[in-house]
C-alpha positions in Angstrom: 67.2 13.8 -16.0 66.9 15.8 -19.5 70.7 14.5 -20.1 70.6 12.9 -23.8 72.8 10.2 -22.5 70.6 8.8 -19.9 68.0 9.2 -22.7 70.0 7.0 -25.3 71.7 4.7 -22.6 68.2 3.6 -21.1 66.7 3.3 -24.5 69.0 1.2 -25.7 70.1 -0.8 -23.0 66.3 -1.7 -22.9 65.9 -2.0 -26.9 68.5 -4.7 -26.3 66.8 -6.5 -23.7 63.6 -6.7 -25.3 65.2 -7.5 -28.8 67.0 -10.5 -27.2 64.3 -11.8 -25.6 61.9 -11.7 -28.5 65.0 -13.5 -30.3 64.7 -16.4 -27.8 61.4 -16.7 -27.6 60.9 -16.9 -31.4 63.8 -19.4 -31.4 61.4 -22.2 -29.4 58.2 -20.6 -30.3 55.9 -24.0 -28.9 57.3 -23.7 -25.4 57.0 -20.0 -25.2 53.4 -20.8 -26.5 53.1 -23.7 -23.9 54.5 -21.6 -20.7 51.6 -18.9 -21.8 49.3 -21.3 -21.8 50.4 -22.8 -18.6 49.8 -19.5 -16.9 46.0 -20.2 -16.9 44.9 -16.6 -17.6 43.8 -16.8 -21.2 41.0 -18.8 -22.3 42.0 -22.3 -23.8 43.6 -22.1 -27.4 44.7 -18.3 -27.4 47.9 -19.2 -25.9 49.5 -19.4 -29.5 48.1 -16.2 -30.7 49.1 -14.4 -27.6 52.7 -15.4 -27.6 52.9 -14.4 -31.0 51.3 -11.0 -30.6 53.6 -10.9 -27.4 56.8 -11.4 -29.1 55.5 -9.1 -31.8 55.1 -6.6 -29.0 58.2 -7.0 -27.3 60.2 -6.6 -30.9 58.4 -3.6 -31.8 59.1 -2.1 -28.7 62.8 -2.6 -28.9 63.0 -1.2 -32.5 61.5 2.0 -31.9 63.3 2.9 -28.8 66.6 2.9 -31.3 64.6 4.8 -33.4 64.6 8.5 -32.1 61.7 9.8 -33.1 59.7 6.9 -32.2 61.7 6.8 -28.7 58.5 7.8 -26.6 56.4 5.3 -28.5 58.7 2.5 -27.8 59.2 3.4 -24.2 55.2 3.7 -23.6 55.0 -0.4 -25.8 57.8 -1.9 -23.7 55.9 -0.4 -20.6 52.7 -2.4 -21.6 54.6 -5.0 -22.4 56.5 -5.2 -19.1 52.8 -4.4 -17.6 51.5 -7.5 -19.1 54.1 -10.1 -18.2 54.3 -8.8 -14.6 50.5 -9.1 -14.2 50.4 -12.8 -15.3 53.2 -13.2 -12.8 51.6 -11.5 -9.7 48.4 -13.4 -10.7 49.9 -16.8 -10.5 52.0 -16.0 -7.5 49.0 -15.1 -5.9 47.1 -18.3 -6.8 50.5 -20.0 -5.7 51.6 -21.6 -8.9 55.4 -21.3 -8.7 56.1 -24.4 -10.4 55.3 -23.3 -14.3 57.9 -22.0 -16.3 58.2 -18.6 -16.9 58.5 -18.1 -20.4 61.8 -15.4 -20.0 63.4 -17.4 -22.6 67.5 -18.0 -22.8 69.3 -21.0 -21.5 69.3 -19.0 -17.7 65.4 -19.7 -17.8 65.8 -23.4 -18.2 65.5 -25.5 -15.3 66.1 -29.3 -15.3 64.7 -31.9 -17.9 63.8 -28.4 -19.9 61.3 -27.1 -17.7 61.7 -23.7 -16.6 63.3 -22.4 -13.3 59.3 -21.2 -11.8 57.9 -18.0 -10.8 58.8 -15.9 -7.9 58.5 -12.5 -6.4 62.2 -12.0 -7.8 60.9 -11.5 -11.4 58.1 -8.5 -10.4 61.3 -7.2 -9.3 63.4 -7.8 -12.2 60.3 -6.6 -14.3 59.9 -3.1 -11.9 63.7 -2.4 -12.6 62.8 -2.6 -16.4 60.0 -0.7 -16.3 62.2 2.1 -14.7 64.3 2.0 -17.5 61.6 3.7 -19.3 62.2 6.8 -17.1 64.5 8.9 -18.9 62.8 8.3 -22.2 59.5 9.5 -20.9 60.7 12.4 -18.9 63.0 13.3 -21.9 60.2 13.4 -24.5 58.4 15.4 -22.1 60.9 18.3 -22.0 63.6 19.8 -24.3 67.5 18.9 -22.7 70.9 19.8 -24.4 71.6 18.2 -27.9 73.7 14.9 -27.8 77.4 15.2 -28.6 79.5 13.0 -30.5 81.8 12.5 -27.3 78.8 11.3 -25.4 78.6 8.5 -27.8 81.4 6.2 -25.8 79.1 7.1 -22.7 75.7 5.8 -24.3 77.6 2.7 -25.1 79.2 2.3 -21.9 76.4 2.7 -19.9 74.1 0.7 -22.2 76.5 -2.2 -22.4 76.7 -1.8 -18.3 73.1 -1.8 -17.7 72.7 -4.7 -19.9 75.3 -6.7 -18.8 73.7 -6.0 -15.0 70.5 -7.2 -16.2 71.4 -10.8 -17.7 73.6 -11.1 -14.8 70.6 -10.6 -12.2 69.0 -12.8 -14.5 71.3 -15.5 -14.4 71.3 -15.4 -10.7 67.7 -15.1 -10.1 67.4 -18.2 -12.7 70.0 -20.2 -10.6 67.8 -19.5 -7.5 64.9 -20.9 -8.7 66.4 -23.8 -9.9 68.2 -24.4 -6.7 65.1 -24.0 -4.8 63.2 -26.6 -7.3 66.4 -29.2 -6.2 
């Protein structure tokens, strides 16, 4: 598990997901703020400030994961971001609020008439898988592994792009499932 290929591939894949997620939210910040407010967890009027802080934390985690001396800190921040998002999902699913925009961002999450596809336990599972991507980084930070060799670069790139591709494919399928549920 201390293989640097796994460490760098997991870091790069998670960084891509976080940075692309932050970018999507920044492109339509009013929509993301409205989604945060619709969760009904925060006091009235705090949705915009929380949304901006969440996007900032998401982007910072992505940047830290791409910076070798700070990868462990990035993994911890990524875990915090995923945990906060998952907590919001679980609270609303427990309340029975499934018809609100998840705030996940991206064209795959947009439903009919610009509404989100809704919430489901599949989103919680997706977030759990994302949290697992921090595991190689955290394990590597706890111990010493071999150094990365130049020949490992292709493996790191291939693994990271495959993981990102699988994530976005699964995310698209999940969004389609939620849209079909709402028809």
